[in-house]
C-alpha positions in Angstrom: 19.5 13.9 -4.1 22.6 13.3 -2.9 25.3 15.5 -1.4 28.7 14.5 -0.9 31.6 15.7 2.0 32.5 18.4 -0.7 29.2 20.2 -0.1 28.9 19.7 -4.3 25.4 17.5 -4.9 24.3 15.1 -7.6 20.1 13.8 -9.0 19.5 11.0 -9.4 15.6 10.0 -11.7 14.5 6.6 -11.2 11.9 5.8 -13.6 9.8 4.1 -11.2 6.1 4.2 -9.6 6.4 1.6 -8.1 5.4 2.5 -4.0 4.2 1.5 -0.7 0.5 1.3 0.5 -0.3 0.9 3.6 -4.4 0.4 4.5 -5.3 1.1 8.6 -8.1 -0.4 9.7 -10.2 -0.8 13.3 -9.2 -4.0 15.4 -12.4 -5.0 15.3 -13.2 -4.6 10.8 -14.0 -7.9 9.4 -11.8 -6.8 6.5 -8.9 -7.7 8.7 -10.6 -11.4 8.3 -10.9 -10.8 4.2 -6.8 -9.6 3.6 -5.3 -13.1 6.3 -8.3 -15.0 4.1 -6.0 -13.4 0.9 -3.4 -13.5 2.6 -3.3 -17.2 3.5 -4.4 -18.5 0.5 -1.3 -16.6 -1.5 0.9 -17.3 0.3 0.8 -20.5 -0.8 1.9 -20.3 -4.4 3.9 -17.7 -6.1 2.1 -18.1 -9.3 -0.5 -15.8 -6.8 1.3 -13.6 -5.5 2.2 -10.4 -5.7 -1.1 -10.2 -8.9 -3.5 -8.0 -6.9 -4.7 -4.5 -7.7 -5.6 -1.6 -5.5 -8.3 0.8 -7.3 -9.2 4.2 -4.4 -11.4 6.9 -5.5 -12.2 9.5 -3.3 -15.3 10.0 -4.2 -15.5 14.5 -3.1 -12.2 15.0 -4.8 -12.2 12.8 -7.4 -8.2 11.8 -7.0 -7.7 8.3 -7.4 -4.5 5.9 -7.3 -4.9 2.5 -9.4 -2.0 -0.1 -7.7 -1.1 -2.4 -9.5 1.5 -6.0 -9.4 0.2 -5.6 -5.7 2.2 -8.0 -2.4 1.5 -8.0 0.1 4.3 -7.6 1.5 4.4 -8.4 5.5 1.2 -9.9 7.4 -1.3 -7.6 10.1 0.8 -7.6 13.0 -1.2 -9.4 15.3 -1.8 -8.0 19.1 -3.7 -8.2 21.9 -3.7 -4.8 24.4 -6.6 -3.0 26.7 -7.1 -1.2 24.0 -8.3 -2.8 20.0 -6.0 -0.8 17.8 -5.5 -0.8 14.3 -4.3 -3.8 12.2 -2.1 -2.5 9.6 -1.5 -3.7 6.4 1.7 -2.6 3.8 1.6 -3.8 0.6 4.5 -3.8 -2.2 2.9 -2.0 -4.9 5.5 -2.1 -9.0 2.6 0.5 -10.3 1.5 3.3 -8.1 -0.7 5.9 -11.1 -1.4 8.5 -8.7 -4.9 11.3 -10.5 -5.8 14.8 -9.1 -9.3 15.6 -9.4 -11.1 18.8 -9.1 -12.9 19.9 -5.4 -16.9 18.9 -5.6 -17.9 20.4 -3.0 
């Protein structure tokens, strides 16, 4: 929604399922090495860039997210601090389809 100086407004509908996926991992997680190797391999060729697929499911609730056309937004920033901290990986997704499940206690 955009509001003009005169107080009137307009809505925009963009038919897109695009989004950004953020994965936060402990600095000590072995998945960081896997993602870095994948990033380095994919950046060598545009034929492999943006071809990733992510599928996330919450086993407790049944919620799921299917992401396709996924590309690294950037590699994680490497920080060496006193506390280990987190590595954050961001991905651009051409399509993110979210489905809500039902809670199963």
